[in-house]
C-alpha positions in Angstrom: -1.1 -30.3 36.8 -4.0 -31.8 34.8 -3.5 -32.4 31.2 -6.0 -29.5 30.5 -3.9 -27.2 32.5 -0.9 -28.0 30.6 -2.7 -27.0 27.6 -3.6 -23.9 28.9 -0.2 -23.2 30.2 1.2 -23.9 26.9 -1.1 -21.8 25.0 -0.6 -18.9 27.5 3.4 -19.2 26.8 2.7 -19.2 23.0 0.8 -16.2 23.3 3.2 -14.3 25.7 6.1 -15.0 23.2 4.0 -13.7 20.3 3.3 -10.6 22.4 7.0 -9.9 22.9 7.7 -10.6 19.2 5.1 -8.1 18.3 6.6 -5.6 20.8 10.0 -6.1 19.0 8.4 -5.6 15.6 7.2 -2.3 16.7 10.7 -1.5 17.7 12.2 -2.7 14.6 9.9 -0.7 12.3 10.9 2.5 14.2 14.5 1.9 13.8 14.4 0.6 10.2 12.0 3.4 9.2 14.4 6.0 10.8 17.2 4.6 8.8 15.4 3.8 5.5 13.2 7.2 5.1 16.2 9.3 5.9 18.7 7.6 3.7 19.6 9.4 0.4 21.5 8.0 -2.4 24.1 9.8 -4.3 23.1 10.1 -8.1 25.4 8.6 -10.7 26.4 10.2 -14.0 23.5 11.2 -15.8 24.2 9.1 -18.8 24.2 5.9 -16.6 20.5 6.5 -15.6 18.1 4.1 -17.4 15.0 5.4 -19.2 11.5 4.9 -17.4 8.1 4.4 -18.7 5.4 5.8 -16.4 2.0 4.0 -16.9 -0.8 6.1 -15.4 -4.2 4.4 -15.5 -6.9 7.1 -15.2 -10.5 6.8 -14.6 -12.6 9.8 -13.8 -12.0 13.3 -12.5 -10.6 14.2 -9.0 -10.5 17.8 -7.6 -6.7 17.1 -7.0 -6.1 15.1 -10.2 -4.5 18.0 -12.3 -2.2 18.9 -9.5 -1.3 15.2 -8.9 -0.5 14.5 -12.5 1.4 17.8 -13.0 4.1 16.7 -10.6 4.8 13.9 -13.1 5.9 16.6 -15.7 8.4 18.1 -13.3 10.7 15.2 -12.5 14.4 16.1 -12.1 15.3 12.9 -14.4 16.8 12.9 -17.6 14.9 10.4 -19.5 11.3 9.2 -19.1 8.0 9.0 -20.8 4.3 9.4 -19.5 1.7 7.0 -20.8 -1.9 7.9 -19.9 -4.3 5.1 -20.0 -7.9 6.0 -20.1 -10.5 3.1 -20.9 -13.6 5.3 -21.7 -13.3 7.9 -24.8 -16.1 9.9 -23.0 -14.1 10.2 -19.7 -13.6 13.7 -19.0 -10.1 13.0 -17.6 -9.0 13.1 -21.3 -9.2 16.9 -21.2 -6.8 16.9 -18.1 -4.2 15.0 -19.7 -4.3 16.7 -23.0 -4.1 20.3 -21.2 -0.9 18.9 -19.3 0.5 17.6 -22.5 0.2 21.0 -24.1 1.3 22.8 -21.1 4.7 20.7 -21.2 5.5 20.1 -24.8 9.0 18.9 -23.9 7.7 16.1 -21.8 7.4 13.0 -23.8 3.6 11.9 -22.8 1.0 10.1 -24.8 -2.7 9.2 -24.2 -4.0 5.7 -24.8 -7.9 5.5 -25.1 -9.7 2.1 -24.9 -9.2 -0.9 -22.5 -8.1 -4.3 -23.7 -9.7 -7.2 -21.9 -7.3 -9.6 -20.9 -8.8 -10.6 -17.3 -11.2 -9.6 -14.6 -8.9 -7.0 -13.3 -10.1 -3.4 -14.7 -6.8 -1.7 -13.7 -4.8 -4.2 -15.7 -7.2 -4.0 -18.6 -6.8 -0.2 -18.7 -3.0 -0.3 -18.6 -2.2 -2.9 -21.1 -2.0 -0.7 -24.3 0.4 1.6 -22.4 2.4 -1.3 -21.2 2.8 -2.7 -24.6 3.8 0.8 -26.1 6.4 1.3 -23.3 9.7 1.9 -24.8 12.2 1.6 -21.9 13.3 -1.4 -19.9 11.9 0.0 -16.6 8.3 0.8 -16.1 6.5 2.5 -13.3 2.9 1.8 -12.3 1.5 4.7 -10.6 -2.1 5.5 -9.5 -3.8 8.9 -10.2 -4.1 9.8 -6.7 -0.3 9.8 -6.0 1.4 13.0 -5.8 5.3 13.0 -6.4 8.3 15.1 -5.5 10.8 16.2 -8.2 13.4 13.8 -7.0 11.2 10.7 -6.4 11.8 9.2 -9.8 15.5 9.6 -9.2 15.3 8.0 -6.0 13.4 4.9 -7.2 15.8 4.5 -10.3 18.9 4.7 -7.8 17.4 1.8 -5.8 17.1 -0.4 -9.0 20.4 -2.1 -8.7 21.5 -5.3 -10.5 19.8 -7.7 -8.2 16.6 -5.6 -7.5 13.6 -6.4 -9.7 11.1 -4.2 -8.1 11.2 -0.9 -6.3 8.2 0.4 -4.5 7.2 3.3 -2.3 5.5 2.8 1.0 1.8 4.1 1.0 1.3 7.3 3.0 -0.9 10.4 2.7 -0.4 14.0 1.9 -1.0 16.6 4.6 -4.7 17.5 3.9 -7.3 19.3 6.0 -10.1 17.3 7.5 -10.5 14.7 10.2 -10.7 11.8 7.8 -7.6 12.8 6.1 -6.0 12.7 9.7 -7.3 9.3 10.2 -5.9 8.1 6.9 -2.6 9.5 7.8 -2.6 7.9 11.4 -3.5 4.6 9.8 -0.9 4.3 7.3 1.8 6.0 9.4 1.1 3.4 12.3 -0.6 0.1 11.9 -0.1 -0.2 8.2 3.5 1.6 8.2 4.7 -0.9 10.9 3.6 -3.9 8.8 5.1 -2.4 5.6 8.5 -1.6 6.9 9.1 -4.9 8.8 7.8 -6.9 5.9 10.3 -5.3 3.5 13.0 -5.5 6.0 12.7 -9.4 6.4 11.9 -9.6 2.7 8.5 -10.7 2.7 6.4 -10.0 -0.1 4.3 -6.8 1.1 3.8 -5.0 -2.2 1.3 -2.2 -3.1 0.3 -1.2 -6.7 0.2 2.7 -5.8 3.7 3.5 -7.0 6.0 0.5 -8.1 8.9 0.3 -10.5 9.5 -2.9 -12.5 12.0 -4.4 -14.8 9.9 -5.2 -17.9 12.2 -8.4 -18.8 10.9 -10.0 -15.6 7.3 -9.3 -16.0 7.6 -10.4 -19.7 9.3 -13.7 -18.5 6.4 -14.3 -16.2 3.9 -13.9 -19.0 3.5 -10.2 -19.5 1.3 -7.7 -17.7 -1.6 -9.4 -19.4 -1.0 -12.7 -17.3 -1.9 -10.9 -14.2 -5.2 -9.8 -15.3 -6.8 -12.9 -13.6 -5.8 -11.6 -10.3 -7.4 -8.6 -8.4 -4.3 -8.4 -6.2 -2.1 -7.9 -9.2 0.5 -5.8 -7.2 1.0 -8.8 -4.8 1.3 -11.4 -7.7 3.6 -9.2 -9.6 6.0 -8.9 -6.8 5.7 -12.5 -6.1 6.7 -13.2 -9.7 9.9 -11.0 -9.3 10.8 -12.8 -6.0 10.2 -16.4 -7.6 12.8 -15.3 -10.3 15.5 -14.7 -7.8 15.4 -11.0 -7.7 14.6 -8.9 -4.6 12.0 -6.4 -3.9 13.2 -3.1 -2.3 11.6 -0.1 -0.7 12.7 3.3 -1.7 13.3 6.1 0.7 10.3 8.2 -0.4 6.8 7.5 0.6 3.8 7.3 -1.9 1.7 10.4 -1.1 -1.8 9.8 -1.6 -3.6 13.0 -2.4 -7.2 12.1 -3.3 -9.7 14.9 -3.5 -12.5 12.7 -2.2 -12.2 11.7 1.4 -14.9 10.2 3.8 -15.0 7.7 6.6 -17.1 5.3 4.6 -14.8 5.2 1.4 -11.7 5.0 3.9 -13.2 2.0 5.8 -14.3 0.4 2.5 -10.8 0.5 1.3 -9.7 -1.3 4.4 -12.3 -3.9 4.2 -11.6 -4.6 0.4 -7.7 -5.0 1.3 -8.4 -7.3 4.2 -10.5 -9.4 1.9 -7.8 -9.4 -0.6 -5.2 -10.4 1.9 -7.2 -13.2 3.2 -7.8 -14.8 -0.1 -4.2 -14.3 -1.1 -2.2 -14.9 2.0 -4.3 -17.3 4.0 -2.3 -16.9 7.2 -3.3 -13.3 7.6 -6.7 -14.5 8.3 -5.8 -16.1 11.5 -2.9 -13.9 12.8 -3.9 -10.4 11.8 -7.0 -10.0 14.2 -5.0 -11.0 17.5 -2.3 -8.6 16.8 -4.3 -5.5 17.0 -3.6 -3.3 20.0 -7.1 -3.7 21.6 -7.5 -7.4 20.9 -4.0 -8.3 21.9 -4.2 -6.2 25.1 -7.5 -7.9 26.1 -6.0 -11.4 25.6 -2.5 -10.6 27.1 -4.2 -9.1 30.1 -5.7 -12.6 31.0 -2.7 -14.3 30.0 -0.4 -12.4 32.4 -2.8 -12.8 35.1 -2.7 -16.5 34.6 1.2 -16.7 34.4 2.4 -14.0 36.8 -0.8 -13.0 38.7 -0.6 -9.3 37.5 -3.7 -7.1 37.3 -5.4 -7.3 34.1 -6.7 -3.8 34.2 -3.2 -2.3 35.0 -1.5 -4.5 32.3 -4.1 -3.6 29.7 -3.7 0.4 30.4 0.2 0.0 30.3 0.0 -1.9 27.1 -2.3 0.5 25.4 0.1 3.3 26.5 3.3 1.9 25.3 1.6 0.9 21.9 0.2 4.5 21.6 3.6 6.2 22.3 5.5 3.7 19.8 2.9 4.5 17.2 3.2 8.3 17.6 7.1 7.9 17.4 6.6 5.7 14.2 4.2 8.1 12.6 6.6 11.0 13.2 9.5 9.3 11.6 7.4 8.4 8.5 6.1 12.0 8.2 9.6 13.4 8.0 8.4 16.6 9.3 5.7 18.2 11.8 2.5 16.4 11.9 -0.4 18.5 10.4 -2.6 18.0 13.8 -2.1 18.2 17.5 -1.3 15.5 19.9 -4.8 15.6 21.0 -6.1 15.1 17.5 -3.8 12.1 17.0 -5.2 10.6 20.1 -8.7 10.9 19.2 -7.9 9.5 15.7 -5.6 6.7 17.0 -8.3 5.5 19.4 -11.0 5.6 16.6 -8.6 3.5 14.2 -7.6 0.9 16.9 -11.3 0.3 18.0 -12.7 0.3 14.4 -10.1 -1.9 12.9 -11.1 -5.1 14.4 -14.7 -4.4 13.5 -13.6 -3.8 9.9 -11.8 -7.2 10.0 -15.0 -9.1 11.2 -16.9 -7.3 8.4 -14.4 -8.6 5.8 -14.7 -12.1 7.2 -18.4 -11.9 7.2 -18.7 -10.9 3.6 -15.9 -12.4 1.3 -17.4 -10.7 -2.1 -15.2 -7.7 -3.1 -16.9 -4.6 -4.3 -14.6 -2.3 -6.5 -15.8 0.5 -8.6 -19.4 -0.8 -8.7 -18.4 -4.3 -9.7 -18.3 -7.5 -7.5 -15.6 -10.1 -7.4 -15.0 -13.5 -5.8 -11.4 -14.7 -5.0 -10.5 -18.2 -4.8 -7.5 -19.4 -2.5 -4.4 -18.2 -4.3 -5.9 -15.0 -5.7 -7.4 -16.0 -8.9 -10.5 -13.9 -9.4 -13.9 -14.1 -11.0 -16.4 -11.4 -11.5 -19.8 -12.0 -9.8 -21.6 -9.3 -11.5 -21.1 -6.4 -14.0 -22.1 -2.7 -14.0 -20.9 0.5 -15.5 -17.6 1.6 -13.8 -17.8 4.3 -11.1 -16.1 7.6 -11.8 -15.0 7.9 -8.2 -11.8 6.7 -6.8 
C-alpha cells in the first residue's frame, strides 16, 4: 500500500474501534441505569441523619412554581431548612414563597432578598446570602423548576457516605402534555441520560447544578461559594473542587424531575446550545469528540468506513446502525422513566428522529457563535471556564 493508504486504513481502524466503544457505552448505560435507578437504600436510625440546608434561588413566577416549591415542604426527612433566595425585592415570587411558609409553619423556611455581587454568575450572586446563613453541614442547591418526591431528600442523604463529597440527581423531565415536553423527555432519557450515567459510572466529572447535595466544609476549603462566582459553569467547577480534594461524586437513585411551566422548541434548543458552549469552553475535548459520536453523524461516517474495510453496503449499514441505536435509546428511556412512558411508540419515533437530526445542527450553531446568552445577559467564557460579562441588561423573569 502507498503511505496515504496506510494513513486512511489506520484512520478507519481508529474510527471503527471508536464505534465499538460507543456501542459498549450505550449498553453500559442501560445496565448501570437499571441497577442504579432501581436501587433503594435502607434508612438508618433517624437520629443518625444529618441536617440539610436547601438553597432555592428564585427568579420570576412560573405556572408550576407553587406546586414545585410545595414538594419541598413535604419531605419525609427529620431535619432540614429551606432558604429562598430572591434577588429583586419587587419580584412577585416573594408572595409565593411567603404563602408556602404560612401554609407550612412547622417547616423551617426563610426568605433572603437581595443579591450579593461576588462574580459574573447571577445564580451564585443570588444564592450567597442563603449559603452564608445555612446552619447545617450539608447543603442542597436546587433549581426552582425541580419537583421532588417525598423520599428524595432521604435518598440523597443516604448516598452521602464518608468518602462522598457530592450527591447529585440525574436531570430528567416530569410527565407533561405537549410535544415539546415529549422532546425534552426523549433527549434527557437518551442522549443526555447515556452520557450522564456512563460518566458517573466511570467517575468522570459530569455534574449538573439542578439538584446537588454538597458537604459545606469542602466548598469552604475551596474558597466558599463566592469563589465560584467567576464561572458560569459553576456546577462543573464545584464538582471538580470536590474531586480535587479526594472525595467522590455520586449519583443518587432518583432523577431530578424538571417541571417548568414554560415549554417551547426555541427555549429548549437555546438551552442545549448554551450547555454545548459551556462544555466546549470548560472541557475542550468535547468540542472535537461530541459531534462525531451522534447517531446520524457517526452512522454516515461508519457507513463509508465499513465499506472501505469490509466492503459492506453503506446504505444497509447506516439503516441497521440507526435501528440498533433507536432500540437501545428506547430501552434506556424506559429504564430512566421507571414506569410507562406518557407517549406512544410512534410519538417516540417522531421525537427521537427530530432530536437526532437537530442536535448536530445545534452543535454547529454553538461553535459558530461562542457568546453565551442567559437571562438577557451575554457572557464570554475563556478556556478553563472563567467568565466575563459582555453586556448588561435587566434580568429576565422567564426561566
